[in-house]
Structures are given as structure tokens and as C-alpha cells.
N, C-alpha and C positions, 0 to 999 in steps of 0.2 A: 224548824227552819221557819226564820223568818227572811225580811224584804232582800237582806245582802244576799244570803247564800243562794234565795231564789233565782234572787236576779242572776249572781256568778252562775247558775246550774245554765239559765236560759242563754249570756252569750257564749259562757266557757261551752257548754254542747253545740253552738253554733258557729262559734270561729276554734276551728281544730283544725285537722290536719289539712284539710283539702284546700284551703287559699292558697297556699305553698303548692300546691301543685295542678289545681284547676286550670288555673292561666294557658299555662301548658292547653291544656285540651280542648278549652273553649277558640284558644289562636288558633287553632290546627283546624278548625273548622268556620273559625270566619278571621282571617289576616289582613284584622282592621284594626286601627286604634282604637275609631271612634267609635266603631262597630262593636268591639270586644267591652267598652268601657258603659255603651247602652245597653249589651248584655247584664254585665252586674246590675245596671242601676234596677233593669226592667226585674230580672230576678230579686231584687230588693223588695219593690213595691209590692211584688206578688207575695213575695214571705211576710209582708208585715201585714196585708190583708189578710192573710191566713193566719195571722197571728191574732188580727183581731177576731175574726169569727172563733176560733179557739177561746180568747176572753171573756166571750159572752157566754158559749158554752160553758165555759169550768167555773164563769160567775153562777149559772144556773143549777152545777152538775159538780158541785166541790167535794169527787172524790177518785180514789185513786184507779188508775185506769187510763185516765186521760180520755185520747181518740175513741176506744171502745166501748167508754160508758155512750160521751155524746152519739155513737155510731146507735148504741143500742136503744138510745131512748129515742133519737129522732127520726131513724128509719124502721130498724128490728131487732131482734135480737139475735137472728143470725147472720145480719152486718158486721155486728158486735165481733160475732163469733170466726167470722171468716177475716175482718182485720186481725185477731190474736195470732190464728193460725198463720196467715202471710207473716206475720213482726215474726214468731218466732221461726219458721223456716228461711224465710229474705228477707224482710225489710230491715225488719231491726237488727236480726241477727249480720243480714251483707253490712249497715250502718260500721257496727264494732269490725269487723273484719278490713275493709276498703281503711279504715285509719288506724287500725292494727299498721297494713301494708306502708302506710304513706310513713309514720313515723319507724319502721323500720328501712323505712330508702333512707331517711336521714340520720339513721344511725351507721349507713352503710359510706354518709359521709366522713364519719369517723373511721371505720374497720372494713377493708373490703369483704364484703358478702357476696355471694352468689345468690342466686334464685333460691335454694335451697337454706342458705342461712338469713334471707331477708322474710323465710316463711316464717324461719323458727324464731326467730327476734320479735316477730309478728306476736307468734302464739303466746309467747312468754308474755309478750307484753301485756294480751287478753287475760292471761292468769294473773298475774301480779294486782293490775286492778282491782278483778273481780274478787282477788282475797282483801281487796280493804274494804270491799261493799259487803264484803259477807259479814266479816263483824263490826259495822253498826253503822247508820245512816248518818249519825252526829259525826265520824270521822270522816267518811264519802262531803258533809257538806263541809268541813273546815278544809279538806284537801281540794275542794271544787274554788271557794273564796279565793284560797292562795295560789292556785294558778292562775285560774283567772285574772285576779288582780298583775302576778309577774307576766303574762302575757299583753296584756293592754298596755302596763310601761313598757314593755320592751316594742312595740311596734308601735306607740307613740315616739319613743327614743330615735328607732329606725326612724321614723318619717322626717324627724327632726332632723336626722343626717341629713336626709337628700337635700331638705330645702338649705341647707349650710354647708355641705362639702359636695353636692351631687353635681356629679355633668352629665350634661344631655347626649345618650348614645349618638353616634355618628347614623346620620341621614341616610349614608351613602350604602348603608350598609340593611336596611329597612327592605321588607318583604315590600313590590308590589300588589299595594290592595286591588280586592276585585271591588264592581257598584256596589253597595251596601243595598240591599232588597233584606225589608222588613220581616217580611210572609213571606223567606225564603224556608225548605227543608232545612239546613246548615243553619241558620238562627234559631228557629224555635229547637234543634238540637243542642246549641250552643247553650240557651237561656233553661235547658235540662239541665245542661251539666251549671251549670252557672246553680241552679237548684239545690244540687247534692252538696254543695259546700254552705249554704244555706241551710240544711237541713239540718233537723233537733231542735226545731221552734216551738214542736207543741209536746216534747217530755216534757218539760216541764210539768204538765198538767198532773205526771201518771203517780205524781206525789203529793196531792193536794191533802191526804188524810193526814199525812208526818210536815205542813205545812200549815203557821199561825195563821189564823184569818185569812183563811183564802181563795174567799169571795173577792177580798179587795186585793191581797197579796199578789194571788197568780197572774191576774189582771195586769197589773201596774209590772212586774218580772216580761211578763213579755213585750209589751208596749215598749219600756226602756231597752232591751235586750234587742229587739230588732234593728230599733233606729241608730244603737250605738255599734251595732255591727253593721248593718247598710253602711253607715259613714267609715267605717274601719276598712272593709271592702275596698269600696271606690277608690280611696287614697291610696291604699297599698298598689290596686292596680296602677293606677295613673303613676303610680314609683318605679312600677316595674317596666313600664313602660318608655319612663322620660330616661333610665339607667339601660337597659338593654334595647340592641333594635328588633324590631318583630322575629326576624331570622332563629336569634336563637332563644326567644323564650317559647316559639314552635319547637324548637329541638332539644330545650333542658329540662329535667326528669325532678331537678327542686332549683326550682324559678329565682325562688326567694335567693335561696344563699346564693345563687350565681350573680345575684343583682348586688346583695353586698359586699361581695367581692370586688366586682368591677368598679364600686365607692370608694373602699377604705383596705381594699385587700384581703388576703386568708384568711386574717382572724378575723376580720368581721363573715366572714362566711362560717367558720365556725359558731362562733357567735351567735347568727341566727339560724344554722343546725342543731341549735343547744335549744332555741325558740320552739323551731317546730315540735321537735318532742316534748319541750313542755308543753305545747299546746294540744301534740296528741295524747297526751295524758290526760290534760281538762276536757278534751270530747267523748273519749274511751270511758272516763269516770261516769261523766251524766249519761250516755247510752245506757250503759251498764248497770247503772243507777235505776231507772225509768223501766225496763223493760219487763222484770220480774213482775211488778207490783201490777201488769196489764195478767200475767197466768195466774196472780193469785186473787187476779180479782173475779178472772174467769174458774178459780177452783171454788170459789167461796158458791158462784150462784151455779157450780156440779154443771158447766158448761164443760168437762172433761171427761175421758173414761173413772169412771169410780174409782180405780185405784189408782190412777194416775192423779187425779184431781188431789184425791185423799195424801199421795205424797206431794204434789207441786205446793199444796194450800199449806205444808207444814211452817211453823215459827220455832226459829231458833228458839231455846229456853232461855239461853244466857245472852247472846246478843240481839235478839226481838227482828232479824231479819229474814228476808224468806230465803231461807239462804239453798235449799234443793232447787228454787226455782232461780236462781242464781247460777248454780253449778251445772246447770243442763243447759244455760241459757251459753255461757261460759264454753261449755263441752261442745255444741254447735257451731259455734260463732269459729271456733278450731278447725272442726272440720272445712268449714268456708275456703278459710286460709288458705290449708293443704291441698287442697282443690280449685280452686277458681284464681282467675287474673284480676286486677284491681278495675280494667276497665269495663269487665262485665257485672263486677260485686254495683259501680256505683250506677250503671245502664239498669240495673234487676230494681233496684229499692226506688230509683226516680219512680222508673214506670208505676210499681207497686204501689207507692206510697200515694202517688198524685191520682191515683182513680179512686181511694178510699177519701181523698179530701175533697172530690167531687161531691162522693156518697155524704160526708158529712158533712159538706155545705147545703146538699140538696136536703139535709135534716133540721139544719136550722130554720130554712125557711118552711118546714111540717108544722115544729115545734114555737113559733111567732103567731101562729095559725090559732094554739089551746090559749084555753082561759087559765090556767094554773100554771102555766111557764113564765114566771117572774122575776125574770135573776138580777142581782142587785146592781151590777154593770149590764147597761145598753148599748153597742154598737152607734158611734154617730153615724149620720148618712144613710138611715135608713137601707133598704135594699140594694143600692149603688155598690157597694163595694164588696158585700158577697157574694152577689152578681159577675163581677168585674172577675174575684178572685174563679168563680166555676168556670168562666168565659176558660181565663188562664189556664184553669186544670184540663179541661177540655182539647183546647190545644197541645199543650205540652204531652200529653201520651198520646193523642191523638199523632203528635210528631215521630213518637217512638213506634206508635205500629207502622207508620207510612216507612221509616227507615228501617225498621227490624221486624219484617211481623212473624217469622218465624220466631225470633227469638219471646215476642211478646207473647205470642201464645200460646207458647209453652208454659209461660210466665202466668197468664189466665189459668191456663187447663191446670195449673200446680195450687191457687188458690183456691178454683171450685172443687178439688178434688178433696178439700175440708168438707163442701157436702154431705156427701154421706155420714163421715162422723158426727155431722150436727143430727141429724134427723136419725143417726142409732143411739144416740146416747143425749143430745140434750132434749130431746123432746119427751125422753123416758123420764126427765127434772121437772114437765110440763110447760117446758117452753113454745 
């Protein structure tokens, strides 16, 4: 894949379904228009900083596996293993599950679906997109490029219509805003909810071995992708709050469709719901593409139980894809859909991922002290950007621990459950 499909994966994976749902979650925590826009901007800046950290590490280690490789090289093989463990059981499959649920919610705009119907639709979406990835990375890249271009064009048209025909929401229906406290727990949790919508920026690094000139292509794709997404998210949220009163944003289950209906009637709501479904397919495709490359890399390094590793590491003789890893990932994501709720899924993802992002950034500082660390691209700004990102990671994780200590402890213990697996099998392989 070249710069266009890789950039499409970066943009398409980030601009998924969550931007059409998370504004409601954030507005509930920070019921203030300036506050919510500040949340989205803060989450965008943190995402850009994280993307720059990943870009430098990807230029130094252009291998399949992404964050797994960065943790292995910068921290320890154990840290890399625990990331892969957490990815499969919680973080990565959680993104797939949560995104598919959003897709199903918008399908319910057209067809009445109860809770069971939404879960069944979400599972069907996971299986369908996994099937595309099963038959080849080129097909997946083409799908990603088409879907990403379509959704960016649709978002641009929507924003243009807001400027041309949109009317501001009646001020009398607005929710009285509480004083804005930048360091309050609701603000931190709101930023965490925003970061889930920005999630997936690192996943483009997982396909380095299937990318042309990855040392140059991946950093450029990360930079372009995060800047485009931040601009789109800020503009979309400004449009939502221009068209809808805060009370309706807080109560909505499909805020984008409601905003379009307010502006142009029921047909516009239908069109936006179709956009969300297309967008959801894009994020599912990007995430489903990325994950199996980590499991494949772990299998290559014999970090899995021997018979499991031989099985997971298989490459399809015709399609040349990690077909077993794709199948296992799809199966577990479907289990998460069947057993979890949307809010539980995205909370678990944010806490787990950003704990490892903090470790990844510490690893970057350690690598910079090594004489043999010579990446083709090196982040400008010296230690300032990675240090800012590290502090942001700590605050986000700390906020989730303070708000949901029991759930976070359960998640942490689940990650630590990978320790005996590592020491029983990986240590036998010489790690």
C-alpha cells in the first residue's frame, strides 16, 4: 500500500462511528458548549502528540505489529506481550465491538430493532468486514480508500449545508451550564470519551510490512490523518451545537441524524444515518485489518502457546492473509457484542490503551538514549511533545481509576493475567 491507502486507513480508522455518538456522552459530562468544544480540541491535541510519538517509533521500527514492537524494543518483551494480550481480550476487540454497535444503532434508524436485533446486526457487520479482510489486504485497502473518500465528502457537504441553510437552535431550550472546571473529574472523563472517538490512530503502524517505504509513508499518514480528523471533529461538534439545543444533544441516541433532520427534514436524517453506517464500515475495516498483524508477529516470535502459535501464525495459501488470526479476532469481538454494553466497551478500551501508551512513551525516552537508535524521521520539539503526551496519558488513566476503581482494577488484573502465560511459554522461547 502507498501513501493514499495508508492515509485512508489512518483517517478512516479514526473517523468512525463514535463521532456520531460520543458528543452525547461528552455533553452529559460537560453540559456546556465551550466546554465540550474544548474537550474535542484537547483530545485532538493529545491524539496528534501520540501520533507523532508513534511516527518516530514507526520510522525506527518499520515492522508489522506497531505498538507491540515499540513496547518490545523500548520497554521489554513482557510489555509487548501484555499489549498483545490486552489487545485481543479487551482493547482492540472492544473497539471492533463498540463500533459495530454504533453501526447497528444507525441501522435501527431505518428498521425497528430491539436490543437483540442491534446485537445481531453488529455481529453480522463484524463477520462481513472480517470476510473482506480474509480474502486480501489489497481488497481491504481499496475498500478503505473508497469508504474514507466517501465519508469525507459527505462530512464536507453536511458542514457546507450547515453554513448555507442551517438555523441556530432556540436559546430558550438550552441547558444551564455549570461553571467550567478544567481539572474536574467530569472534564477528564469527557476527554477520555473524546479520545475513544479519536481512537485507532496508531493502528496504521501495524501494516508496516505491507506498506511501500514505511519509514516515510507511515509518519506522513499519521500526521495528515490526525490533522484532518481534528478539523473534522471540531467542525462537526460546532455544527451539532449550532443546530440542536444542549438538552437534545444530551438526550439523543443518534445526534448526527437528529441535527440533519432539524436542518433539512427526515430525508436529511436518512442520508446522515447512511453516512454513519458507511463510516462505521470504514473504522471496522481499518481495525480488523490491523489487529491480526500483531497476533501474527507474536506467533512468529513464539510468544504464544506452541500449538496456538503455529495455528495463529498461519498464512492463507491463496489470499496471503493471517486468516486464522482474523477468524479468532472476529469470533471474540462477536462474544463481546453479545455480552457487553456500549459504554462498558469504550470505557474499557480507553483505560487499557492509554495505560500502554504511557509505557510506549517511556520506551521512546529510553530508546533515544541508545546510540543505535537512528530513525529516519525524528519528532521536532525534542522531549516536549512526548512529555506532554505522557502527562496526558497519566491524567486520563488516573481519571478513569478515580471514577470507576472497581472496573479499572478488574481490567488491570485481567491484563496481569497474561503474566503466567508469558512466563510459562515465552520464557521457554528464550525471552
